DRENKOL-293044 format. One record per residue (C-alpha): residue number from 0; residue in three letters; y negated, z negated, x negated. Coordinates in steps of 0.001 Angstrom, whole numbers. Example, Ala and Ser with C-alpha at 12.3 -4.5 7.8 and 13.67 -1.06 7.14 Angstrom:
// residues 2
<gudo 0,"ALA",<4500,-7800,-12300>> <gudo 1,"SER",<1060,-7140,-13670>> 
END
This chain:
// residues 369
<gudo 0,"MET",<-50514,-15740,11297>> <gudo 1,"ILE",<-46900,-16318,12286>> <gudo 2,"ALA",<-46300,-12757,13346>> <gudo 3,"ILE",<-47744,-11417,10082>> <gudo 4,"PHE",<-45711,-13837,7926>> <gudo 5,"SER",<-42519,-12999,9922>> <gudo 6,"ALA",<-42949,-9287,9548>> <gudo 7,"ALA",<-43649,-9691,5832>> <gudo 8,"ALA",<-40609,-12027,5381>> <gudo 9,"LEU",<-38191,-9586,7067>> <gudo 10,"THR",<-39447,-6765,4828>> <gudo 11,"ALA",<-39143,-9059,1757>> <gudo 12,"CYS",<-35629,-10160,2703>> <gudo 13,"SER",<-34349,-6554,2596>> <gudo 14,"SER",<-35740,-5903,-857>> <gudo 15,"LEU",<-34969,-9292,-2604>> <gudo 16,"PRO",<-32602,-9112,-5581>> <gudo 17,"THR",<-29203,-10747,-4905>> <gudo 18,"GLN",<-26089,-11331,-6838>> <gudo 19,"GLY",<-23799,-9794,-4155>> <gudo 20,"PRO",<-23600,-9004,-434>> <gudo 21,"SER",<-24557,-11464,2128>> <gudo 22,"ALA",<-21961,-13163,4421>> <gudo 23,"GLY",<-23349,-10964,7361>> <gudo 24,"ASP",<-22644,-7700,5316>> <gudo 25,"ILE",<-19098,-8638,4976>> <gudo 26,"LEU",<-18355,-10325,8380>> <gudo 27,"SER",<-20202,-7711,10299>> <gudo 28,"PRO",<-19656,-4360,8380>> <gudo 29,"ASP",<-21119,-1115,9589>> <gudo 30,"GLU",<-18948,1912,10410>> <gudo 31,"SER",<-19091,3213,6860>> <gudo 32,"SER",<-17747,124,5335>> <gudo 33,"ASN",<-14113,1085,4309>> <gudo 34,"PHE",<-12519,-2212,4012>> <gudo 35,"GLU",<-10347,-4437,6188>> <gudo 36,"LEU",<-11370,-8040,6998>> <gudo 37,"VAL",<-8590,-10654,7440>> <gudo 38,"GLN",<-9380,-14259,8181>> <gudo 39,"VAL",<-7005,-16506,6453>> <gudo 40,"ASP",<-5250,-18923,8778>> <gudo 41,"ALA",<-1906,-20782,8465>> <gudo 42,"LYS",<95,-17698,9234>> <gudo 43,"ILE",<-1798,-15405,6898>> <gudo 44,"ALA",<-1637,-17969,4227>> <gudo 45,"SER",<2170,-18261,4597>> <gudo 46,"ARG",<2549,-14405,4421>> <gudo 47,"MET",<491,-14272,1295>> <gudo 48,"SER",<2687,-16882,-377>> <gudo 49,"GLU",<5907,-15153,678>> <gudo 50,"ALA",<4808,-11869,-693>> <gudo 51,"TYR",<4019,-13512,-3987>> <gudo 52,"ALA",<7359,-15008,-4197>> <gudo 53,"ARG",<9264,-11714,-4418>> <gudo 54,"GLY",<11198,-10944,-7560>> <gudo 55,"PHE",<14380,-8935,-8228>> <gudo 56,"SER",<15622,-7056,-5250>> <gudo 57,"ALA",<18715,-7941,-3212>> <gudo 58,"PRO",<21128,-5546,-4847>> <gudo 59,"PHE",<20332,-7034,-8309>> <gudo 60,"ILE",<20403,-10727,-7035>> <gudo 61,"ASN",<23620,-10289,-5094>> <gudo 62,"ALA",<25644,-8509,-7896>> <gudo 63,"PRO",<28366,-10948,-8930>> <gudo 64,"LEU",<28773,-12188,-12412>> <gudo 65,"LEU",<32018,-10442,-13347>> <gudo 66,"SER",<33078,-6852,-12495>> <gudo 67,"THR",<36450,-6515,-10818>> <gudo 68,"SER",<37833,-5068,-13944>> <gudo 69,"THR",<36933,-3994,-17538>> <gudo 70,"ARG",<37100,-223,-17939>> <gudo 71,"LEU",<37517,1251,-21394>> <gudo 72,"GLY",<35262,3924,-22927>> <gudo 73,"VAL",<34927,6275,-25905>> <gudo 74,"GLY",<34405,4201,-29100>> <gudo 75,"ASP",<35880,1082,-27775>> <gudo 76,"ILE",<38267,-711,-30180>> <gudo 77,"ILE",<41472,-2344,-28855>> <gudo 78,"SER",<44542,-3837,-30503>> <gudo 79,"VAL",<48015,-3345,-29230>> <gudo 80,"THR",<50918,-5861,-29577>> <gudo 81,"ILE",<54361,-4612,-28705>> <gudo 82,"PHE",<57414,-6904,-27966>> <gudo 83,"GLU",<61045,-5935,-27982>> <gudo 84,"ALA",<63953,-7625,-26165>> <gudo 85,"GLY",<66161,-7722,-29359>> <gudo 86,"GLN",<66849,-6830,-33073>> <gudo 87,"GLY",<67268,-3249,-34128>> <gudo 88,"GLY",<64631,-1581,-32094>> <gudo 89,"LEU",<61775,545,-33196>> <gudo 90,"PHE",<59420,-2251,-33786>> <gudo 91,"SER",<61838,-5121,-34584>> <gudo 92,"ASN",<60867,-7520,-37229>> <gudo 93,"ASP",<61267,-11160,-38013>> <gudo 94,"LYS",<58551,-12168,-35659>> <gudo 95,"GLY",<59849,-10131,-32849>> <gudo 96,"GLN",<56593,-8287,-32310>> <gudo 97,"VAL",<54296,-5701,-33951>> <gudo 98,"ASN",<50569,-5786,-33780>> <gudo 99,"ILE",<48606,-2571,-34225>> <gudo 100,"PRO",<44884,-3579,-34771>> <gudo 101,"GLN",<41672,-1562,-34635>> <gudo 102,"ILE",<42679,1368,-32471>> <gudo 103,"VAL",<39561,3419,-31609>> <gudo 104,"ILE",<39460,5368,-28388>> <gudo 105,"ASN",<38682,8940,-29471>> <gudo 106,"PRO",<36168,11392,-28127>> <gudo 107,"GLU",<38832,12717,-25750>> <gudo 108,"GLY",<39297,9233,-24306>> <gudo 109,"LYS",<42721,8850,-25833>> <gudo 110,"ILE",<44654,6620,-28195>> <gudo 111,"SER",<47662,7096,-30275>> <gudo 112,"ILE",<50348,4632,-31587>> <gudo 113,"PRO",<53686,5394,-33190>> <gudo 114,"TYR",<56196,7114,-30821>> <gudo 115,"ALA",<53449,7151,-28075>> <gudo 116,"SER",<50605,9588,-28753>> <gudo 117,"GLY",<48009,10893,-26324>> <gudo 118,"ILE",<47743,7769,-24189>> <gudo 119,"HIS",<44777,8132,-21804>> <gudo 120,"ALA",<42445,5139,-22133>> <gudo 121,"LEU",<39029,6430,-20859>> <gudo 122,"ASP",<37897,4587,-17695>> <gudo 123,"ARG",<41309,2709,-17591>> <gudo 124,"THR",<41698,-1001,-17497>> <gudo 125,"PRO",<43599,-2640,-20393>> <gudo 126,"GLN",<46422,-3466,-17934>> <gudo 127,"GLU",<46782,211,-17007>> <gudo 128,"VAL",<46874,1239,-20748>> <gudo 129,"GLU",<49602,-1342,-21158>> <gudo 130,"GLN",<51693,277,-18544>> <gudo 131,"GLN",<51179,3722,-19926>> <gudo 132,"ILE",<52429,2566,-23388>> <gudo 133,"VAL",<55477,831,-21830>> <gudo 134,"ASP",<56385,4079,-19903>> <gudo 135,"ALA",<55804,6201,-23114>> <gudo 136,"LEU",<58131,3908,-25149>> <gudo 137,"ALA",<60914,3804,-22464>> <gudo 138,"GLY",<64223,4946,-23873>> <gudo 139,"LYS",<62903,4568,-27451>> <gudo 140,"ALA",<62211,812,-27740>> <gudo 141,"LEU",<64324,-2169,-26479>> <gudo 142,"GLU",<62784,-3249,-23099>> <gudo 143,"PRO",<59251,-3112,-24580>> <gudo 144,"GLN",<56523,-5267,-23343>> <gudo 145,"VAL",<52875,-4480,-24358>> <gudo 146,"ILE",<49575,-6480,-24495>> <gudo 147,"VAL",<46320,-4563,-25038>> <gudo 148,"THR",<43331,-6675,-26181>> <gudo 149,"VAL",<39807,-5447,-26284>> <gudo 150,"VAL",<38406,-6080,-29877>> <gudo 151,"GLN",<34987,-4347,-29301>> <gudo 152,"ASN",<33799,-3026,-26060>> <gudo 153,"ALA",<31175,-465,-27360>> <gudo 154,"ASN",<30373,696,-23817>> <gudo 155,"ASN",<30127,-2710,-22063>> <gudo 156,"ALA",<26616,-3237,-23466>> <gudo 157,"VAL",<22955,-3853,-22269>> <gudo 158,"THR",<19936,-2270,-24109>> <gudo 159,"VAL",<17065,-4889,-24525>> <gudo 160,"GLN",<13694,-3380,-25467>> <gudo 161,"GLY",<9939,-4205,-25301>> <gudo 162,"VAL",<8191,-7485,-26483>> <gudo 163,"VAL",<11354,-9263,-27706>> <gudo 164,"ASN",<11881,-10612,-31168>> <gudo 165,"ARG",<14986,-8392,-31813>> <gudo 166,"PRO",<15251,-5341,-29577>> <gudo 167,"ALA",<18869,-4486,-29603>> <gudo 168,"ARG",<21972,-3226,-27857>> <gudo 169,"VAL",<23705,-6440,-26766>> <gudo 170,"THR",<27501,-6278,-25942>> <gudo 171,"LEU",<28388,-8220,-22840>> <gudo 172,"ARG",<31054,-10930,-23103>> <gudo 173,"LEU",<34224,-10405,-21178>> <gudo 174,"GLY",<33335,-13437,-19140>> <gudo 175,"GLY",<30012,-11862,-18083>> <gudo 176,"ASP",<26471,-12606,-18969>> <gudo 177,"ARG",<23337,-13318,-17182>> <gudo 178,"LEU",<19818,-12116,-17966>> <gudo 179,"SER",<18638,-15294,-19647>> <gudo 180,"GLU",<21650,-15160,-21988>> <gudo 181,"ILE",<20953,-11485,-22929>> <gudo 182,"LEU",<17321,-12387,-23637>> <gudo 183,"VAL",<18407,-15303,-25945>> <gudo 184,"ALA",<20667,-12904,-27893>> <gudo 185,"SER",<17677,-10704,-28404>> <gudo 186,"GLY",<15645,-13436,-29836>> <gudo 187,"GLY",<13620,-14229,-26703>> <gudo 188,"ALA",<10231,-12832,-25536>> <gudo 189,"ARG",<7179,-12849,-27850>> <gudo 190,"PHE",<4712,-14170,-25250>> <gudo 191,"PRO",<4605,-17189,-22807>> <gudo 192,"PRO",<6730,-16777,-19666>> <gudo 193,"HIS",<3808,-16548,-17281>> <gudo 194,"GLN",<2522,-13513,-19390>> <gudo 195,"THR",<5778,-11727,-19372>> <gudo 196,"THR",<7492,-9416,-16964>> <gudo 197,"VAL",<11272,-8351,-17125>> <gudo 198,"SER",<12283,-5085,-15603>> <gudo 199,"VAL",<16009,-4152,-15247>> <gudo 200,"THR",<17060,-567,-14748>> <gudo 201,"ARG",<20523,65,-13505>> <gudo 202,"LYS",<22047,3414,-12344>> <gudo 203,"GLY",<18557,4872,-11858>> <gudo 204,"LYS",<17089,2066,-9963>> <gudo 205,"SER",<14705,-523,-11279>> <gudo 206,"SER",<13581,-3968,-10207>> <gudo 207,"LYS",<11409,-6670,-11925>> <gudo 208,"ALA",<10437,-10301,-11946>> <gudo 209,"SER",<8265,-12525,-14099>> <gudo 210,"MET",<9881,-14363,-16884>> <gudo 211,"GLN",<8843,-17616,-15388>> <gudo 212,"ARG",<10587,-16888,-12174>> <gudo 213,"VAL",<13727,-16012,-14106>> <gudo 214,"LEU",<13547,-19408,-15768>> <gudo 215,"ASP",<12657,-21462,-12574>> <gudo 216,"ASP",<14883,-19753,-9957>> <gudo 217,"PRO",<18613,-19474,-10654>> <gudo 218,"ARG",<18834,-16642,-8205>> <gudo 219,"GLN",<16530,-14479,-10387>> <gudo 220,"ASN",<18717,-15095,-13526>> <gudo 221,"ILE",<20770,-12018,-12321>> <gudo 222,"ALA",<24149,-10970,-13670>> <gudo 223,"MET",<24134,-8049,-16146>> <gudo 224,"ARG",<26095,-4840,-15899>> <gudo 225,"SER",<27227,-2415,-18441>> <gudo 226,"GLY",<24551,269,-19134>> <gudo 227,"ASP",<21705,-2000,-17826>> <gudo 228,"ILE",<18331,-1401,-19615>> <gudo 229,"VAL",<16143,-4602,-19836>> <gudo 230,"THR",<12563,-3952,-20630>> <gudo 231,"VAL",<10325,-7020,-21476>> <gudo 232,"SER",<6613,-6404,-21111>> <gudo 233,"HIS",<3410,-8421,-21820>> <gudo 234,"THR",<1603,-8614,-18692>> <gudo 235,"PRO",<-1366,-10936,-18941>> <gudo 236,"ARG",<-3139,-11454,-15623>> <gudo 237,"SER",<-6648,-12476,-14702>> <gudo 238,"TYR",<-9106,-12791,-11877>> <gudo 239,"THR",<-12936,-12952,-11460>> <gudo 240,"ILE",<-14983,-15375,-9505>> <gudo 241,"MET",<-18690,-14793,-8893>> <gudo 242,"GLY",<-21508,-15626,-6502>> <gudo 243,"SER",<-22516,-19209,-5663>> <gudo 244,"VAL",<-20249,-21106,-7924>> <gudo 245,"ASN",<-21038,-23275,-10836>> <gudo 246,"ARG",<-19375,-21021,-13517>> <gudo 247,"PRO",<-18910,-17538,-12608>> <gudo 248,"ALA",<-16351,-16075,-14973>> <gudo 249,"HIS",<-13437,-13755,-15718>> <gudo 250,"ILE",<-10564,-16137,-15879>> <gudo 251,"PRO",<-7050,-15539,-17305>> <gudo 252,"PHE",<-4024,-17053,-15482>> <gudo 253,"ASP",<-2953,-20138,-17386>> <gudo 254,"LYS",<347,-20464,-15414>> <gudo 255,"GLU",<2634,-18480,-13258>> <gudo 256,"ARG",<1000,-19345,-9926>> <gudo 257,"VAL",<-2638,-19948,-9248>> <gudo 258,"THR",<-3918,-20635,-5781>> <gudo 259,"VAL",<-7247,-19820,-4368>> <gudo 260,"MET",<-8252,-23496,-4411>> <gudo 261,"GLU",<-7357,-23685,-8014>> <gudo 262,"ALA",<-9320,-20610,-8947>> <gudo 263,"VAL",<-12349,-22082,-7319>> <gudo 264,"GLY",<-11704,-25242,-9192>> <gudo 265,"LYS",<-11575,-23323,-12427>> <gudo 266,"ALA",<-15200,-22214,-11648>> <gudo 267,"SER",<-16170,-25985,-11217>> <gudo 268,"GLY",<-16517,-25518,-7390>> <gudo 269,"LEU",<-19268,-24275,-5250>> <gudo 270,"LEU",<-22934,-24638,-5926>> <gudo 271,"ASP",<-24142,-27487,-3646>> <gudo 272,"GLN",<-27621,-26090,-3050>> <gudo 273,"ARG",<-26868,-22415,-2840>> <gudo 274,"ALA",<-23346,-21716,-1600>> <gudo 275,"ASP",<-22272,-21095,1985>> <gudo 276,"PRO",<-18828,-22779,2254>> <gudo 277,"ALA",<-18166,-20767,5368>> <gudo 278,"ALA",<-18430,-17536,3305>> <gudo 279,"VAL",<-15729,-17624,701>> <gudo 280,"PHE",<-14081,-14235,303>> <gudo 281,"LEU",<-11167,-12790,-1669>> <gudo 282,"PHE",<-11292,-9111,-2487>> <gudo 283,"ARG",<-8082,-7234,-3353>> <gudo 284,"ARG",<-6052,-4058,-2424>> <gudo 285,"GLU",<-3144,-4359,0>> <gudo 286,"SER",<-411,-2010,1113>> <gudo 287,"GLN",<-496,-572,4536>> <gudo 288,"ASN",<2778,-2367,5402>> <gudo 289,"THR",<1129,-5693,4521>> <gudo 290,"LEU",<-1968,-5022,6712>> <gudo 291,"LYS",<213,-3841,9551>> <gudo 292,"ALA",<2198,-7125,9218>> <gudo 293,"TYR",<-1206,-8849,9818>> <gudo 294,"GLY",<-1707,-6974,13019>> <gudo 295,"LYS",<-4145,-4379,11611>> <gudo 296,"SER",<-3940,-907,13060>> <gudo 297,"SER",<-3985,2111,10643>> <gudo 298,"SER",<-7375,3680,10263>> <gudo 299,"ASP",<-8268,7233,9620>> <gudo 300,"TRP",<-9621,6348,6100>> <gudo 301,"TRP",<-6531,4518,4948>> <gudo 302,"PRO",<-4741,7633,3671>> <gudo 303,"THR",<-7896,8499,1587>> <gudo 304,"THR",<-7670,5421,-506>> <gudo 305,"ARG",<-5647,4978,-3839>> <gudo 306,"GLY",<-3977,1970,-5206>> <gudo 307,"GLY",<-4024,244,-1766>> <gudo 308,"ILE",<-6343,-537,1057>> <gudo 309,"PRO",<-9514,-2509,164>> <gudo 310,"THR",<-9015,-5818,1888>> <gudo 311,"VAL",<-11345,-8807,2115>> <gudo 312,"TYR",<-9687,-12207,2925>> <gudo 313,"TRP",<-12252,-14688,4560>> <gudo 314,"LEU",<-11927,-18368,4226>> <gudo 315,"ASP",<-14346,-20671,6108>> <gudo 316,"MET",<-14122,-23585,3757>> <gudo 317,"SER",<-16391,-25651,5918>> <gudo 318,"GLU",<-13372,-26115,8118>> <gudo 319,"PRO",<-10882,-28660,6793>> <gudo 320,"SER",<-7764,-26593,7625>> <gudo 321,"ALA",<-9148,-23741,5387>> <gudo 322,"LEU",<-8721,-26058,2393>> <gudo 323,"PHE",<-5022,-26288,3076>> <gudo 324,"HIS",<-4867,-22471,3501>> <gudo 325,"ALA",<-6680,-22098,44>> <gudo 326,"GLN",<-4012,-24329,-1460>> <gudo 327,"ALA",<-1182,-22203,-128>> <gudo 328,"ALA",<-2669,-18676,-822>> <gudo 329,"PRO",<-1803,-17431,-4299>> <gudo 330,"MET",<-4128,-15346,-6537>> <gudo 331,"ARG",<-2926,-11966,-7845>> <gudo 332,"ASP",<-3893,-10070,-11040>> <gudo 333,"GLY",<-7233,-8316,-10596>> <gudo 334,"ASP",<-8424,-10449,-7671>> <gudo 335,"LEU",<-12184,-11150,-7104>> <gudo 336,"ILE",<-13419,-14241,-5343>> <gudo 337,"TYR",<-17007,-13972,-4109>> <gudo 338,"VAL",<-19000,-16959,-2602>> <gudo 339,"ALA",<-22015,-15883,-581>> <gudo 340,"ASN",<-25297,-17617,-558>> <gudo 341,"ALA",<-26291,-19772,2377>> <gudo 342,"ASP",<-28818,-18276,4668>> <gudo 343,"THR",<-31479,-20859,3781>> <gudo 344,"ILE",<-31402,-19633,139>> <gudo 345,"GLU",<-32644,-16127,1209>> <gudo 346,"PHE",<-35447,-17717,3179>> <gudo 347,"SER",<-36341,-19898,13>> <gudo 348,"LYS",<-36487,-16600,-1980>> <gudo 349,"VAL",<-39138,-15232,629>> <gudo 350,"LEU",<-41186,-18354,260>> <gudo 351,"ASP",<-40989,-18070,-3505>> <gudo 352,"LEU",<-42086,-14464,-3235>> <gudo 353,"PHE",<-45226,-15505,-1336>> <gudo 354,"GLY",<-45870,-18406,-3562>> <gudo 355,"LEU",<-45120,-20892,-882>> <gudo 356,"THR",<-43073,-24079,-942>> <gudo 357,"LEU",<-41438,-25466,2276>> <gudo 358,"THR",<-44334,-27921,2642>> <gudo 359,"THR",<-47142,-25359,2220>> <gudo 360,"ALA",<-45195,-22961,4493>> <gudo 361,"ASP",<-45136,-25653,7245>> <gudo 362,"ARG",<-48852,-26371,6782>> <gudo 363,"ALA",<-49683,-22572,7076>> <gudo 364,"ILE",<-47679,-22315,10353>> <gudo 365,"ASP",<-49408,-25350,11733>> <gudo 366,"PHE",<-52765,-23998,10771>> <gudo 367,"GLY",<-51946,-20692,12395>> <gudo 368,"GLN",<-50984,-22642,15588>> 
END
């Protein structure tokens, strides 16, 4: 009797409907299973947290607020004030000075003022233009002194585009501007910070950070440079949780950082009568560099994958330490959490298949003995 029942049970187990793989399928994969298994310990949880914390790259973060000098360009507008040492000079008047406003740098990169035409201004500093004017007026004016003031720097600007209230070309102030100030000048983003990503392109290179990080971390509020292109994107994120949890669902992020523990909590926790707390799995794709940092060796099938290496993180939440790891490990957009059934659940399905309860099964076994 026992032998017959056991054989039938094994056959039934292989054909019973399930809501996902068993813990054994994941923890003991066969050779054709092209995924990497990583057990989450304190070191792995820390690495996962550090990887999440990345924002703008070092060259963007380390750029100082102010450039060493302001360089003039075509279309910039300057004013020139000329002082002479005494009366009777070219520019003498009751005030002892002459102001020439609204001088536009022409397409050739030059400006002209009375008695000094063809002054080169393109890519020169205001101080360098001042000295050129003084040199041009030497012998014509009485010991001239010159002050050049930038009225409008048409080239010292940042382009802001994307999901902002007022996409625009924003002129940088002479004192310098940071990213948050440029975003305010463009009316701010149209979506919550945790759903918004800011990308900055500078001289052909780009880097990005979430809007929330820009607001929370002063280092991410980077200094702007002339010619920067700021692109603000709506990037809502979400994850899926399924298996033996109380509320399987596809869940949007409701804040910038959501941990694995919080994600499980959003599903009202594990099912007491079904879940195997030692079989909580996080599915995502990882880069080869990340897996190598975990101590994984490159496999032949890695180059055949697209979008990253399929990776399964395993948390044995029957261990108290795993609860701390779950509090430290952050979720990413597109992640899947799967909680496997306990082994006893599969056996219960077999009993149900044969119309047996645990009590009647015990009696049948006793009768067979």
